[in-house]
N, C-alpha and C positions, 0 to 999 in steps of 0.2 A: 173191260168193264172197270173191274177190279182199280187198273191204273189209273184211268180216267176219275176217280172218286177219290184217291190218293191226290190228284193236281189239286182237285177242287178244292179239299179242306184244305191244304195248304194257302192258295189263295185266298181264301177267307179267313185266315187266321191271320196273315198277312193286312190285308186288309181292317181287321180289329185293330190291331197296333197301332197303324198308321191313326185312324179315327181316333181313339185313344189320347196319341201322344197331343192330335190339334187339338181337344177340349183341354188338355192341362195347358197347355202355351195359352190358350185363349183366358182359363182361370187364372194364370200367373199375373199377365197382360193388367187383369180388372183388380188384384190384388195390387200390385206396383202402383198402378193409377190410384188406388184406395189411399193406400199409406204414402204417397205422393202428397196428397190435398192433406193428410194429417201430420206430416213434421218429413225431417230428412233425415234418410237411414244413413247410415254407415259413418255418424259421428264418430269422433275419437274424445276419448275427454280422463281427467285423472282426478284424483282424490286431495282435498286438501288435507296436509297432516303435518304432523308436528317435529321439526328436524334441525339440522344444523346449517345454516348457511354459511359460508366459507368463500373469503374475497383471497385470494394466492396474485402473485405477480412470477411470472417465469420467466429466468436470463440465466446467461451462460458469463461464467467468471475464470479466473485463472487462480492455482494455489501458488502464494511465495510465503518465506517466512517473516513472522511479526515483528522481528527484530535481527540485525548483523552488526558486528563489532570488525572494522576495518583496525587491526592493532601495529603499533610503530614504538623504538623505544624513544624517549624524550632528549636523548642526547646519541651523539656516535660513540663507538668502541667494537670491541672486539667479542664476538658472542662465544661465551664462554659454555653453557648449559643450553639444552632445548630439552624440554618432559613434555611435549607432545606430539603427536603424529596427526596426519588428515585422517577424521574419520573420530578421532578421538574424544568422548565424551567429558566436557569441564563443567564447572560450577563457577559460580559467582566468585571472584578474592583468588582465585587458583592460579599460580606461577604458572606462566607459558612458558617464559624463557629468559635469560641473566644475562648480562657484560660482565666482562670482565671487572670485578670490581675492589680490585687490591689498594686503589688509589683512595677510593672513597673508605673504605676502611680504615685505611689510615688516619684519614682526616677524621673519621669518627672518632678514633680511638686517640688522638692528639686533644680533639674537645674536650673528650671526656676527663683527661690529664689535666686539663685546664681547669675545669670545674673542680678537679681535687687541690685545685695548686691555689689558692685564694689568704694567704697569711701574710704575703710583706707589703709594706706601702710602697705607693709609687713616686718615684723620683723625677725631679724636673726635668732629666733628659729622655726621660721616658713618656713622661708627658707629655712633650713637644714632639715623638717618636707617633705618639698616638696621635696627635691634632693633626699632625702629615696625615696619619693615613684614611683620617676622616676627610679630609682636605679631598685627597687623592680619590676618593672610593666617589664625594660628592661630584667631583670631574667626570668618572665613567661614569655616572648618573646621568647626568644632562648630555655627555656624547651617545650613551645608549637610548636614551629619549629621543633623540633628534634622528639615530638611525633606525628607530621604529618608525618614524615618519617617511626617511627617505626608502624604507622596505616597502612599507606599504605601496608609496608611489613605483618604484622598481617593479614588486612582485604583480601591479596593477599590469604593466606594460606588458610585462612578459606575457602575462595569462592573457591579456588581448592578442597580442602578438600570434599566441598560437593556435587561439579559438578562429580568430578574421583569417589568420594566412595557411591554414590547414585543415580545423574540421570543418571550418564553414562551408567549403568546398562541396560538401555531402547533403548541400540542404539547396532547398530553393527559399527567398526571403526569408536568410536568416536571423535578420537584426529587425527582423517585425515582429507583429503581435501574433502571426501565423507562418512560423515557418515548417517545412516539409521537409524531408526526406527522401536523398532523389536516388537511394540504392534500392536495390533490394533486401528485404527484412525477412526472415521467418516466418514471421504471424504480424495482423493487422495492430496487434494489441502492441507488440513489440515497436512498430512505428509509430503509433500514436504517443506512447512511453517514450520514444526519443525526441519527439519533439516535443515534448512539454518539458521535459529536461534540458533542451535547446531553449527554450522558453523562459525558464528558471535560471540560466546562464545569464541572458540580457539582463533578468531583474537584478542579481547577486551583481554583476559589473557597472551598471548604473552605481546601483549603493556604495560599489567599493569606491568608485570615480569621484563620488559624491563623499565619504569618509576622507580620500586622499586629499581632492583640496581643501576639503575643510581644515585638515590638521594642517599644512603646509600653508595657511592663509591665517592660522589661529595667532593673535597678537599677544606676545610675550610668551614665554619656553612651557614648552609640552610637560607635565606634571608626569611622572610615573604612574598614576591608577588610568590617566589620560592615553598613554601611550602604550599599556597591557591591554585598557578595553580596548583599541587600535586595531592589535597586533591579535585579540583576541575573533574580533569583527571579521577579520580579515582572513584568517584560518578558515571561518566559514562560510565566507565567498568562496575561497581555494577548494573546500571540503567537496560544494556545489559542483564545481567545474569540472575537482578531479574523478565524480563519481559519473557524470557527462561522460569524460574521455575514457574511461574506460567501458562504458555501456557501448559507445559508439565504435570502439575499438573492437568490442567483441562483435558486432555485426560487420565492420571492415572485415575481421577473418575469418569469418565464416561464408564470404562470399565462393563462389566457384564458377567456371565457363558456366558450366549446367544448369546452377539456379539463378544465376546475374544477367547472363549472355551476354559478359564482358569475358576479356580476352584475358589468358593470365599476365600479360606485359601490364596492362591496367591493373588489374587486381595488386598485382606487387606495386605498382605506384600508388594506389589508394591504402595499402600497408603502410609504405615508405611513410605518407603523410601523415597517418595516424600515430607513426612513431613519434616522429619531429612534433607531433602536438602534445603530446604526452612529456616529449625531454623540456617545452618548453615550460608547460605546468610543474615538471619535477625540477625546475630550476626555480620557480616562484615560490616552491614551498621550501626549498634548500634556503633561499634568502630571508624570506620569514621566519623559518626556524632558527636559524642564525643567530637574528636581529632577537629574536624571541628568547633565547638562552643566553645572548651578550646583557640582556634589559634584566634577565632572573638573576644572572650573577654579580653585576653590579649593585642591585637592587641588597643583594643578600652581602657581598662584599661592604654595602657601607652601613649596614644595620651590625653586620659585626664589627667593623670597626668603632660605631660608637657604641656598642656592646663593651669592648675591648677597653675603651677609654673610658667608660663610667665603671666597668668593673675595677681596672686597674684604681681610679681615685678613691673608691668605696673600700676598696679591699675586701674582706672578708665578711660583707654585709649581705644583709638577706637580698638586697636588691642585685648586689653582683652573682649572689650564686644565680640569681633567677634568670639576671643576662646571658651568666656564661651556660646557662639549662637551656637558652634559645639557641646558644651555640650547637648545642651536642643535637636538639631537634631539629635544627639546619642540616649537621653532617649526617645526620640520618635521613631526611627527606631527600639530599642528595644519592645518599645510597639506595634510597627505593627507587631511584630513578633509573637505577641499572636492569630493573627487574619488569618485566611487561606482563599485569596480571589482567586476567578477563573478568570484564564488566557487567557480563552476562552469563546466565547460566547455557548452556548449548553442545555443538558439535565445529570441531575446528574444521575447516574448507580450505583452507591455504597455508601452508609453511612454505619460506621460499630460502630462508636462511639454511646454513651448517654450522656446526662447532668451529670456532678458528676463525670465522671469516668476519670482515670488518664490514660496518653497516650504519650509516649515515644519518642522523636525527629526521624523524619527520617523517620517516619512508616506509609505507605499511610493507610487514613483515609477515604479517603472519594473521588473517579472518576466524571469525567467529559466529556460527549461524544458530540464532535462538531454536531452543528445541520448539516453540510452539508455530502454527501455521495461519496465513488469512487466507481471505478470497477478496480479490477484488473484482468489482461487477457493473456494467454499464448498463443502467436500469434509463429504458425510453422516457420524453418526458412526458410523455402519455400516462405512465405509469408511475412516474417518482411522487406524485403527490400522495398515491397509498400509501408508502414506506414510512416508516417511523424507525428510529435508533430502539434497539430494545427488540424487534419483532425477530420472532426463530423462524428459521429456513430446516427445510428437509434438502440436503443435498445426495447427489451420486455422482460417483467421478469414474470418468470415460475408463479410467484401469481396471475397474474393481466391476464394472454394469452396474444396473439399475435396479438392481435388488438390496445392495448395501447403500444404509443410510448414514450418513455424517452429520447429523445434525449442527447448525451453527448457529448464530446471532448478528444479528448487525450492530455495529460498534461506530459507525462513522458514516456520515453523507455528504459529499464535496458539493459546495456551494456553488460552486463554476462549473459553469455547462463542460462537454466536451462534444465536438462533433463526430459522428461517427457516419460516412457515406450521406454526409448533408444531413441525418437526424440527430437533433442535441440528443444528447446524454448525460447521464449525472453517474459518477463514480461512486459506488458502494461497497463498505469495507463489512465483512463478515469475519467474528472469528469461532473457530472452531470450538463449541461445547467441553468437546472429549479428547485428550489428547490420542493418537492414533500413530501407531509406528507404522502403517500403509500408507500415512498420507505423505506425499514428498513435493518439494518444490516444484512447480511449473507444471503441473497435474491440472486438468481442466475439468472444472465442475459445473453439474448443470442443478439450478436451485429453483425451489418453488419456496418464496418467499411468505411468510403466512403473515396477511397486512390486514385482516378484519375477521370476525365471527362473531355468529349471531346465534346462539345457541339454547335448545329447545324454543322454536317459532314455527309459528304458520310458515309453511312454505307451498311454492306453486312453480312448475315450470316458466321461465320467464316467455316462451312463447307464448301462453296464455294470455298475456297481459297485451290489451288494445291501447297504445297511446297517442293522443292526439296533441295538438299544441293549447288544448283548453281542457283535458279531460286523459282518467287512466280507469278504463274500465275491462272486466273480464266477462266472459260468457258464463253464466251460470245453468247449467244441464237440468232440467225439468225431470220429475219423475217419472215420465213415458220415455226418457233416453231418446225423443226425439226433437225435441222442441226447448228452446232454452232464453232466457232472461239476461239483458246486458245490467250489468250494475256495478257502480262504480268500487275504487278500493284504492286505499293508500299503500304506497310499497316503503321497502326500505333496501335494506344491503342487497346488491347483487352480487351471484355467488359464482365464483371461477369453473362450477360444472353445468351454468344451463338453468339456474333455481335464483326462484327473488325470494325475499322475506315480503307476508302480508301482515300490515300492521294492522290493518281494521277493513271492515266490509265484508270477508267470509267469515264462515266455523268451521273446524275440524269437520271433515267428513265431507262436507258440499263437493260437488262434484264441478269442474270447470273445463269449458270446451278447449280444447289443443289443436281438433284439425278438424275443417269442416269439408268433406269433398265436394270438387267443382262438377 
């Protein structure tokens, strides 16, 4: 009997619990139904508050030196002194290396001696000799002026042959407005850069051809100034071509069967082709450099002959002394040509000759890389309108992780587009704000360019804004937290973090709906 009562109590207790649960479910149903009639539950909102709305453009770029100088002797000679080694820091104006200058020092001493000897009068025989020297110097100038025209034409022909016969085999459509390198490059940026350099070579060759043709068809004799200007422009074209050939040679010399899919024999053929191209360009450099030296020396000799004639005629006059002083200055200038001077502050990155070796004029023997660095990045068409010169950027370098900032500033925006993978982009150049020894050429930089900022303004999440063709509104949450009204707003700057500026329509503390459950 006792056992019976125990089972009975458990049974009724269980029934009671079940009944209570059923009652609670029924009550919950009616409560939920009532709530559904009065408003929507589960609405998410956020309060309108003051803050800073920041717009940024995120891109990736490559670090490169701000400046670089490839240095050569202005005339050929034997190296007598080298004052630097690769890796040395140098200052602008510092002597890098010198040629044997015994002859030029003697010339300077002779000119100085003549300056000190201005006491006797000129004889008829001396006058005739001086006039003959002037006439001979004039003939030399005339020849040098014509040689300058010929050198521009010959240099063009040699350079054109070096490019079209050897370098252009590594490009598709090399002589069009869209040359494309057809061999492996280590990075996409390298490929784009060499394509742009080939396009620049086409422009340089076209201008060079036009200059050479105009000079050869000019009526009358070419003046010394015109010849000098022609050679100066020719050297500018050669500089563009030399840089292209050097950079293309670097690409070819980094090819391996593993990275290019080519056989070693084919790679060896490619390297030989680039060597032939470089030889052709160097031949053009030698041609132009030799004529430039000829024109400089002829002009100097003519001035010297005229000055000497005037000096001899004038005797010890102030004018004669001034003329001989010019000769001293000329001799000093020729002596100065025996020394290479660094034009920039930087680090020596290349040293080719050794003491005692003969070096030709115009051939690059030393290179100095500037101490400052810049970043070149390509900004997509959709974002380029946001970027302006002077914008600051927060940068990280892959080598040092995402927590080390190297701030920079936009210094240039390329107006011409560069198409990357079918997308128009524009090259943006930034300069690091602070020097830092950790920055090295070739590093990858991740940039956050601050393009616009609205400080201490009302802001809300952009997802709270409803935009149609005719209106911009938000849903303003009522005090009950369950209903809302739709109000028009005027918005401003949209931030990169998903916020947007509210210009009018809301007040601080208002709550706007950001999510309504379905």
